[in-house]
C-alpha positions as CSV (number, residue, x, y, z in Angstrom):
1,X,-12.2,-15.8,-6.9
2,X,-11.4,-19.1,-5.2
3,X,-13.8,-21.9,-4.4
4,X,-12.6,-24.9,-2.4
5,X,-13.8,-28.4,-3.3
6,X,-12.1,-30.5,-0.6
7,X,-8.4,-30.8,-1.2
8,X,-8.5,-29.0,-4.6
9,X,-9.0,-25.3,-5.2
10,X,-10.5,-23.9,-8.4
11,X,-9.6,-20.4,-9.3
12,X,-12.3,-18.5,-11.3
13,X,-11.5,-15.3,-13.2
14,X,-12.8,-12.1,-11.7
15,X,-16.2,-11.4,-13.2
16,X,-16.5,-8.6,-15.7
17,X,-19.0,-6.6,-13.7
18,X,-16.6,-6.6,-10.7
19,X,-13.8,-5.3,-13.0
20,X,-16.2,-2.6,-14.2
21,X,-17.0,-1.7,-10.6
22,X,-13.3,-1.5,-9.9
23,X,-12.8,0.8,-12.9
24,X,-15.7,3.0,-11.7
25,X,-14.0,3.2,-8.2
26,X,-10.8,4.3,-9.8
27,X,-12.7,7.0,-11.7
28,X,-14.4,8.2,-8.6
29,X,-11.1,8.2,-6.7
30,X,-9.5,10.4,-9.4
31,X,-12.4,12.8,-9.3
32,X,-11.9,13.0,-5.5
33,X,-15.2,11.4,-4.6
34,X,-14.0,9.0,-1.9
35,X,-17.4,7.9,-0.6
36,X,-18.4,6.6,-4.0
37,X,-14.9,5.1,-4.7
38,X,-15.1,3.3,-1.3
39,X,-18.5,1.9,-2.2
40,X,-17.3,0.6,-5.6
41,X,-14.2,-1.1,-4.1
42,X,-16.2,-2.6,-1.3
43,X,-18.6,-4.1,-3.8
44,X,-15.7,-5.7,-5.7
45,X,-14.5,-7.3,-2.5
46,X,-17.9,-8.6,-1.6
47,X,-17.9,-10.6,-4.8
48,X,-14.2,-11.4,-4.8
49,X,-12.4,-11.0,-1.4
50,X,-9.1,-12.0,-3.1
51,X,-9.2,-9.1,-5.6
52,X,-5.9,-7.6,-4.4
53,X,-6.0,-4.4,-6.5
54,X,-9.4,-3.6,-4.9
55,X,-7.9,-4.0,-1.4
56,X,-5.1,-1.6,-2.4
57,X,-7.4,1.0,-4.0
58,X,-9.9,0.7,-1.1
59,X,-7.0,1.3,1.3
60,X,-5.9,4.4,-0.7
61,X,-9.5,5.7,-0.8
62,X,-10.0,5.1,2.9
63,X,-6.6,6.8,3.6
64,X,-7.7,9.9,1.8
65,X,-11.0,9.8,3.6
66,X,-9.1,9.9,6.9
67,X,-10.2,6.3,7.9
68,X,-6.6,5.2,8.8
69,X,-7.5,2.1,10.8
70,X,-9.7,0.7,7.9
71,X,-7.1,1.7,5.3
72,X,-4.4,-0.1,7.3
73,X,-6.6,-3.2,7.4
74,X,-6.9,-3.3,3.6
75,X,-3.3,-2.6,3.0
76,X,-2.4,-5.5,5.3
77,X,-4.8,-7.7,3.5
78,X,-3.2,-6.6,0.2
79,X,0.3,-7.5,1.5
80,X,-1.0,-10.8,2.9
81,X,-2.3,-11.8,-0.5
82,X,0.7,-10.5,-2.4
83,X,3.8,-9.8,-0.1
84,X,5.7,-8.1,-2.8
85,X,2.9,-5.4,-3.2
86,X,5.4,-2.7,-2.1
87,X,3.1,0.4,-2.5
88,X,0.8,-1.2,0.0
89,X,3.7,-1.7,2.4
90,X,4.8,1.9,1.8
91,X,1.3,3.1,2.7
92,X,1.3,1.0,5.9
93,X,4.4,2.8,6.9
94,X,2.8,6.2,6.1
95,X,-0.2,5.3,8.2
96,X,2.0,4.3,11.1
97,X,3.8,7.7,10.8
98,X,0.4,9.5,11.0
99,X,-0.5,7.4,14.1
100,X,3.0,8.3,15.5
101,X,4.0,4.7,15.8
102,X,7.5,5.4,14.6
103,X,9.0,1.9,15.2
104,X,6.3,0.2,13.1
105,X,6.6,2.9,10.4
106,X,10.4,2.4,10.2
107,X,9.9,-1.4,10.1
108,X,7.6,-1.1,7.0
109,X,9.8,1.4,5.2
110,X,12.8,-0.9,5.8
111,X,10.9,-3.9,4.4
112,X,10.2,-1.8,1.3
113,X,13.8,-0.9,0.9
114,X,14.9,-4.5,1.5
115,X,12.6,-5.6,-1.3
116,X,13.5,-2.8,-3.8
117,X,16.8,-1.2,-3.1
118,X,16.0,2.0,-4.9
119,X,12.6,2.6,-3.2
120,X,13.4,6.3,-2.8
121,X,10.3,7.4,-0.9
122,X,10.9,4.8,1.8
123,X,14.5,5.8,2.0
124,X,13.5,9.4,2.7
125,X,11.0,8.3,5.4
126,X,13.7,6.1,7.0
127,X,16.2,8.9,7.0
128,X,13.7,11.1,8.8
129,X,13.0,8.4,11.4
130,X,16.8,8.1,12.1
131,X,17.2,11.8,12.2
132,X,14.5,12.1,14.8
133,X,16.1,9.4,16.8
134,X,19.4,11.4,16.8
135,X,21.2,8.9,14.5
136,X,22.3,11.6,12.1
137,X,25.0,9.4,10.4
138,X,22.5,6.8,9.5
139,X,20.0,9.5,8.3
140,X,22.7,11.1,6.1
141,X,23.6,7.6,4.6
142,X,20.0,6.9,3.7
143,X,19.5,10.4,2.2
144,X,22.7,9.9,0.1
145,X,21.3,6.5,-1.2
146,X,18.0,8.2,-2.0
147,X,19.8,11.0,-3.8
148,X,21.9,8.6,-5.9
149,X,18.9,6.5,-6.9
150,X,16.8,9.6,-7.7
151,X,19.6,10.9,-10.0
152,X,20.0,7.5,-11.7
153,X,16.3,7.4,-12.6
154,X,16.5,10.9,-14.1
155,X,19.6,10.0,-16.2
């Protein structure tokens, strides 16, 4: 949590009860209880709006609850706080796919791949995007890259 005192910023650690609420939200999420998970993560963010993991988990919970616009909002807050939070960027791409905004989805998947070359899931999504556009050579190139990285992780 950050508090501003003029030109200086003091960073306080996240309070223990907020971390407990986060852990409770994760437990509810894994049990499939999205309404309670959403409530727990929202509580965390009321106390500490910079708690990035809570933005991400709230985004995931909202995504699974079908609240794509709200999920997108929290994934974007997550990447604004921590630009290298690639799973949030990946989920932004998936939401754009669900909303059939193919250009935005491709942009987000490309950003994931640019950050982590072997981001296999984003490579597959990008390949599908280029296949749908009729750019089969580009799609095959991306699928081949994904296959190579997938094989390297198994070895």
